[in-house]
C-alpha positions in Angstrom: -17.1 140.3 140.5 -15.2 141.4 137.4 -11.7 140.0 136.5 -10.1 143.3 137.5 -11.7 143.3 140.9 -10.7 139.7 141.5 -7.1 140.5 140.8 -7.3 143.5 143.2 -8.8 141.3 146.0 -6.1 138.6 145.4 -3.4 141.2 145.8 -4.9 142.6 149.0 -5.2 139.0 150.5 -1.7 138.2 149.7 -0.1 141.5 150.6 0.5 140.8 154.4 2.0 137.4 153.5 4.2 138.9 150.9 5.3 141.6 153.3 6.1 139.1 156.0 8.1 136.8 153.5 10.0 139.9 152.3 11.0 140.8 155.8 12.1 137.1 156.6 14.0 137.1 153.4 15.8 140.3 154.4 16.7 138.9 157.8 18.2 135.8 156.2 20.2 137.8 153.7 21.6 140.0 156.5 22.7 137.0 158.5 24.1 135.2 155.4 26.1 138.3 154.6 27.5 138.5 158.1 28.3 134.8 158.1 30.1 135.1 154.8 32.2 138.0 156.1 33.2 136.0 159.2 34.1 133.0 157.1 36.0 135.0 154.7 38.4 136.1 157.4 38.4 132.6 159.1 40.9 130.0 158.5 38.5 127.1 157.8 41.3 124.5 158.0 42.3 125.6 161.5 41.8 123.2 164.4 40.9 125.0 167.6 41.8 124.6 171.2 38.6 124.2 173.2 38.8 127.5 175.2 39.8 129.6 172.1 36.9 128.0 170.1 34.3 128.8 172.7 35.6 132.4 172.9 35.4 132.8 169.1 31.9 131.3 168.9 30.5 133.6 171.6 32.1 136.6 170.0 30.4 135.8 166.7 27.0 134.9 168.1 25.6 138.4 167.4 22.0 137.6 166.4 19.2 139.5 168.1 18.4 136.5 170.2 20.4 134.4 172.6 21.9 131.9 170.2 22.3 128.2 171.3 25.9 126.9 171.4 25.9 123.6 169.6 28.2 120.6 169.4 28.4 118.1 166.6 30.4 114.9 167.1 31.2 112.7 164.2 31.5 109.1 165.4 33.2 106.1 163.8 30.2 103.8 164.0 28.1 101.9 161.6 24.6 103.1 162.3 23.2 100.3 160.1 24.3 97.8 162.8 21.8 97.5 165.6 24.5 96.9 168.2 26.3 100.2 167.3 23.5 102.6 168.1 24.6 105.5 170.3 22.0 107.0 172.6 21.9 108.3 176.1 21.2 111.0 178.6 23.7 113.6 179.9 23.2 116.0 182.7 24.8 119.3 181.8 26.2 120.9 185.0 25.1 124.4 184.0 21.9 123.4 182.2 20.8 124.3 178.7 19.4 127.8 179.2 16.1 126.6 178.0 12.9 126.2 179.9 11.9 122.5 179.7 8.2 121.5 180.0 8.0 118.0 181.6 5.0 115.7 181.3 4.7 112.7 183.7 2.4 109.7 183.2 1.7 108.5 186.8 -1.1 108.0 189.3 -1.7 108.0 193.0 1.3 108.8 195.2 3.8 108.9 192.3 1.6 111.6 190.6 1.8 113.7 193.7 5.6 113.1 193.8 5.9 114.3 190.3 3.9 117.5 191.0 6.0 118.3 194.0 9.1 117.8 192.0 8.1 120.5 189.4 6.4 118.5 186.7 4.4 120.8 184.4 1.8 118.1 183.4 0.8 115.0 185.4 -1.9 112.5 184.5 -2.8 109.1 183.2 -5.8 108.3 181.1 -6.7 112.1 180.9 -3.2 112.9 179.7 -3.3 110.1 177.2 -6.5 111.5 175.6 -4.9 114.9 175.2 -1.8 113.5 173.6 -4.1 111.4 171.2 -5.7 114.6 170.2 -2.3 116.1 169.3 -2.0 118.2 172.5 1.7 117.7 173.0 2.8 120.9 174.8 5.8 119.4 176.6 9.5 118.8 175.8 10.2 115.6 177.9 8.0 112.7 178.8 8.4 110.5 181.8 6.4 107.5 182.9 6.3 105.1 185.8 6.7 101.4 184.7 3.0 100.6 185.4 1.9 103.4 182.9 3.8 101.9 180.0 0.9 99.8 178.6 -1.0 103.0 178.4 1.9 105.1 177.0 2.7 102.4 174.5 -0.5 103.1 172.7 0.7 106.7 172.1 3.8 105.6 170.2 2.7 106.9 166.9 2.4 110.4 168.4 5.3 110.5 170.9 7.7 108.4 168.9 8.2 110.7 165.8 8.7 113.6 168.2 11.4 111.8 170.2 9.3 111.9 173.3 8.6 108.2 173.9 9.7 107.3 177.5 12.6 104.8 177.5 14.1 102.9 180.6 17.6 103.2 179.0 17.3 107.0 179.2 15.9 107.0 182.7 12.5 108.3 181.5 10.7 105.1 182.5 11.3 105.0 186.2 9.8 104.6 189.6 11.9 107.5 190.9 10.0 110.2 189.1 11.3 112.9 191.4 14.9 112.4 190.3 13.8 112.2 186.6 11.7 115.4 186.8 14.5 117.3 188.6 17.1 116.1 186.1 15.0 117.2 183.1 14.3 120.6 184.8 18.0 120.9 185.7 19.4 120.5 182.2 19.7 116.8 181.3 19.8 116.4 177.5 19.3 113.3 175.3 21.9 112.6 172.7 21.4 110.2 169.8 23.5 109.3 166.8 21.8 110.2 163.4 22.1 107.7 160.5 25.2 109.5 159.4 26.9 108.8 162.8 26.7 112.4 164.0 25.5 113.3 167.5 24.2 117.0 167.6 23.4 118.6 170.9 22.9 122.1 172.3 25.1 122.7 175.3 24.0 126.1 176.5 23.5 129.7 175.3 25.9 132.4 174.0 25.0 134.4 177.1 26.7 131.7 179.3 30.3 132.5 180.4 33.0 130.6 178.7 33.7 128.4 181.8 30.1 127.1 181.9 30.1 126.2 178.2 33.4 124.4 178.5 32.0 122.4 181.5 28.9 121.5 179.6 31.0 120.4 176.6 33.1 118.3 178.8 30.1 116.6 180.4 28.6 115.8 177.0 32.0 114.5 175.6 32.4 112.1 178.6 28.9 110.8 178.2 29.2 110.1 174.5 32.6 108.3 175.2 31.0 106.2 177.9 28.2 105.3 175.4 30.7 103.8 172.9 29.3 100.5 171.6 31.3 97.4 172.2 31.2 96.4 168.5 32.8 99.6 167.3 36.1 99.2 165.5 38.8 101.8 164.8 38.6 105.5 165.7 35.3 106.1 167.7 35.5 109.9 168.2 36.5 111.1 164.7 35.7 114.8 164.8 34.0 117.4 167.0 32.8 120.8 165.8 31.4 123.8 167.6 29.0 126.4 166.4 26.2 128.8 167.4 22.7 128.9 165.9 23.5 131.7 163.4 27.2 131.7 163.5 30.2 129.9 161.9 31.4 126.4 162.9 35.0 125.5 164.0 36.8 122.2 164.3 38.0 121.3 167.8 41.3 119.7 168.9 40.2 116.5 170.4 43.2 116.5 172.8 42.1 119.8 174.2 38.7 118.5 175.0 40.2 115.5 176.7 42.5 117.7 178.6 39.5 119.8 179.9 37.7 116.5 180.7 40.7 115.1 182.7 
């Protein structure tokens, strides 16, 4: 093959990829332009009342998909201290708007209980083999206590994905029916990052404002209850609200507390 032909073949091979990249770049630029326009007209220093903030965020969630409404809580914790880790599970009263696939490690009667409760995947040794092969097609993992010696061997696969069952989160339990129904019904895990920020999706832009407010209230209460005993000073420092492709706003903490009262 001549040098000229090689160049031509290379261009043909990369053309679809280049076209796809150009399209993706165009979409990003359009969203960036829209976001800049909204932010230009927005008072960035404004602190919003909860109801007004939810209304604003929903109005500006104009992407071609149903954007997720997200809450970011900046906590006054020292994440380097082991006794100040903030982690827990919260049941959102109106769900997340996402379809959650649940896997359960159980056998015998508990396996049947999990299936009847709506678990998508149920197994023991067979499920462990699939996970070891990298077949992790689920969003939540639950296990009965007797399965933990088996599940523990899968830590290197499940751990980095945040899927390792944990008794503190209610995902290692003998009551698999409740755990499965909770996962399917909208329970979400929250966990403070190294920077001390808890970031959780609390619904979709298609939810009505009342449902989003109720979900924010539930999460706020759950994070407050998870306050470590060793925390000093202001625990809940700042809370922000945003959508997947939209602007973010700062919330008046007293308005959230009022809603949560």
